[in-house]
C-alpha positions in Angstrom: 11.6 -3.0 -10.9 11.0 0.5 -11.3 7.6 2.3 -11.4 5.4 4.6 -10.2 2.2 4.1 -7.8 -0.3 6.8 -9.1 -3.5 7.4 -6.9 -7.1 7.8 -8.3 -10.4 9.4 -6.7 -14.0 8.7 -7.8 -17.0 10.6 -7.2 -18.5 7.5 -5.0 -15.8 8.3 -2.3 -13.3 5.5 -3.3 -9.8 6.0 -3.5 -7.2 3.7 -5.5 -3.8 3.2 -6.1 -2.5 1.6 -9.1 1.5 0.3 -9.2 2.7 0.5 -12.6 6.4 -0.9 -13.5 8.4 -0.3 -16.2 12.4 -1.6 -16.2 14.6 2.0 -15.7 14.4 4.8 -13.4 14.9 6.9 -16.6 11.6 5.7 -18.1 10.0 6.2 -14.6 10.8 10.0 -15.0 9.7 10.2 -18.6 6.5 12.4 -19.2 5.1 9.9 -21.6 5.0 7.1 -19.0 4.0 9.5 -16.1 0.7 10.6 -18.3 0.0 7.0 -18.9 0.1 6.2 -15.1 -1.9 9.0 -14.3 -4.9 8.0 -16.8 -4.7 4.6 -15.6 -5.5 5.5 -12.1 -8.0 7.7 -13.3 -9.8 5.0 -15.1 -9.1 2.7 -12.1 -10.9 4.7 -9.7 -14.2 3.5 -12.1 -13.4 -0.2 -11.4 -15.9 -1.7 -9.0 -12.8 -4.1 -7.8 -9.3 -4.5 -7.5 -9.1 -6.6 -10.3 -6.2 -5.6 -13.0 -8.1 -7.8 -15.9 -10.9 -5.6 -15.9 -8.9 -2.7 -15.4 -6.9 -3.4 -18.3 -9.8 -3.5 -20.6 -11.1 -0.1 -19.7 -10.6 2.6 -22.1 -8.5 5.7 -22.1 -7.5 7.8 -25.0 -10.2 6.0 -27.2 -8.4 2.3 -26.8 -8.2 0.0 -24.1 -5.3 0.4 -21.5 -3.9 -3.1 -22.6 -3.6 -1.2 -26.4 -2.1 2.0 -25.0 0.7 -0.2 -23.1 1.5 -2.4 -25.6 2.0 1.0 -27.9 4.0 2.2 -25.2 6.2 -0.7 -25.2 7.0 -0.4 -29.1 7.8 3.1 -28.6 9.7 3.2 -25.5 11.3 0.0 -26.0 11.2 -1.3 -22.4 8.4 -3.4 -20.4 5.7 -1.9 -18.7 3.2 -3.6 -17.1 0.3 -2.4 -14.6 0.8 -4.8 -11.7 -1.8 -4.1 -9.3 -4.2 -2.0 -7.9 -5.7 -1.7 -4.8 -8.7 0.6 -3.1 -10.5 1.9 -0.3 -13.3 4.1 0.7 -17.0 4.4 0.2 -19.3 7.0 0.6 -20.0 6.7 4.2 -16.0 6.9 5.4 -13.4 9.4 4.7 -10.1 8.3 2.8 -6.9 10.2 2.4 -3.6 9.2 0.5 -0.1 9.7 0.2 2.3 8.7 -2.1 6.2 9.3 -1.5 8.7 10.0 -4.1 6.3 8.3 -6.1 7.4 4.8 -5.4 5.4 4.1 -1.7 1.7 4.9 -1.7 -0.8 4.3 1.4 -4.6 4.7 1.5 -5.9 5.5 4.8 -9.6 5.1 5.8 -11.1 6.6 8.8 -14.6 7.3 10.2 -15.3 11.1 11.0 -12.7 13.6 11.0 -11.4 14.9 7.2 -9.0 14.1 4.4 -6.3 16.3 5.7 -6.3 14.0 8.8 -6.5 10.7 6.7 -3.3 11.7 4.8 -1.6 12.9 7.9 -1.8 9.3 9.4 -1.1 8.0 5.6 2.5 9.8 5.8 2.8 8.2 9.2 2.2 4.6 7.4 4.5 5.2 4.8 7.5 6.4 7.5 6.8 3.5 9.7 5.3 0.6 8.0 3.0 -0.6 10.7 1.8 -4.4 10.4 -1.3 -4.0 12.1 -3.9 -1.1 12.1 -5.1 -2.1 15.5 -4.6 -5.1 17.8 -7.7 -6.4 16.9 -6.3 -7.0 13.2 -3.4 -8.9 14.8 -3.9 -12.7 13.5 -4.2 -15.2 16.9 -1.3 -17.3 15.0 1.1 -14.4 14.9 0.1 -13.7 18.6 1.0 -17.1 19.5 4.4 -17.1 17.8 5.5 -14.2 19.6 4.0 -15.4 22.8 6.2 -18.6 22.4 9.7 -16.4 21.3 9.1 -14.2 24.2 8.5 -17.5 26.8 11.6 -19.0 25.2 13.3 -15.8 26.1 12.6 -15.8 29.5 12.6 -19.6 30.6 16.1 -19.5 31.7 16.0 -16.1 33.8 15.5 -18.4 36.8 12.4 -16.5 37.2 9.0 -18.5 39.2 6.7 -19.2 36.4 3.9 -16.6 37.6 6.6 -14.0 37.4 7.8 -14.8 33.7 4.4 -15.2 32.9 3.9 -11.4 34.1 7.0 -10.6 31.8 6.0 -12.2 28.7 2.5 -10.5 29.0 4.2 -7.2 29.7 6.5 -7.9 26.3 3.6 -8.6 24.4 1.6 -5.7 25.2 5.0 -3.7 24.1 5.2 -5.7 21.0 1.6 -4.7 20.1 2.1 -1.1 21.0 4.9 -1.0 18.8 3.5 -3.0 15.7 -0.2 -1.7 15.5 -0.7 1.6 13.7 -3.1 3.4 16.7 -0.5 2.9 19.3 2.4 3.9 17.6 3.7 7.4 18.5 2.7 9.8 15.7 6.0 10.6 13.6 5.3 13.9 12.6 4.9 15.4 16.2 6.2 12.7 18.7 3.9 14.2 21.5 1.1 11.7 21.1 0.0 8.2 19.8 -1.8 8.0 16.0 -4.7 6.9 18.1 -4.9 9.9 20.2 -4.3 12.0 17.1 -7.7 10.3 15.8 -9.5 10.9 18.8 -8.5 14.6 18.6 -9.9 14.9 15.0 -13.0 12.9 16.1 -12.1 10.3 14.0 -11.7 6.5 14.5 -9.6 4.1 12.0 -11.2 2.0 9.6 -8.0 0.5 8.0 -5.0 1.1 6.0 -3.5 -0.4 2.2 0.3 0.2 1.9 2.3 -0.9 -1.2 5.8 0.0 -2.4 6.8 -0.5 -5.9 8.4 -3.9 -6.9 7.6 -5.4 -3.3 7.6 -9.2 -3.7 8.8 -9.3 -7.2 11.9 -10.0 -9.1 13.1 -8.5 -12.3 11.8 -11.0 -15.1 13.1 -10.2 -18.9 12.2 -13.0 -20.7 8.5 -12.3 -20.4 9.7 -9.0 -22.3 11.5 -10.5 -24.8 8.5 -12.8 -25.8 6.8 -9.9 -25.8 8.9 -8.1 -28.1 9.1 -10.9 -30.3 5.0 -11.6 -30.6 4.8 -7.8 -31.8 8.2 -8.1 -34.4 5.8 -11.3 -35.8 2.6 -8.9 -35.9 4.3 -6.3 -37.9 
């Protein structure tokens, strides 16, 4: 899928990312489509949760987002869908956002610090795509799976059980360092970890959200064909 990720910000500290899909790169760069994305993101910042249905009933340009979307489909001739929205932030936290090439969006929420610091961390998340923010965010199931994998690696090493166990724990620590945002080397300077960067800025991580256009979906044409047929019957 093609499309764009747009950012909207509310007055109460909440920042929202919205993924809006189209079918071709040509439409993804179209001024009408880009304007629609910006308006949808602005409306999304006023929606209390991450419910797309609630968003689609919001008003823009004197009608609902769904009405405007339907009109754009008829005008442009491509399927356009507001796929999902994700928000972060409160009046008590700081949220920074970063969108890379309109395709990858990141929200980073911190306590303390400022928006620029959060944005710097968001750029790192966009580049490095860490699965977790801190080691406390790693599910026990994932840890046990990695531990079992590492045990299998050292099983035939011939090392005594006590040494083998220490080897596993050492590799598990390295696994966590590589997978957790705060222990990764900050990609912009390579001279400190993200956790150290946050500490220097008087901040701590609350969490992050990352999305990429089209991840987890396959191109579908049948739904669009049905939608066009239904619209044709209505005219």
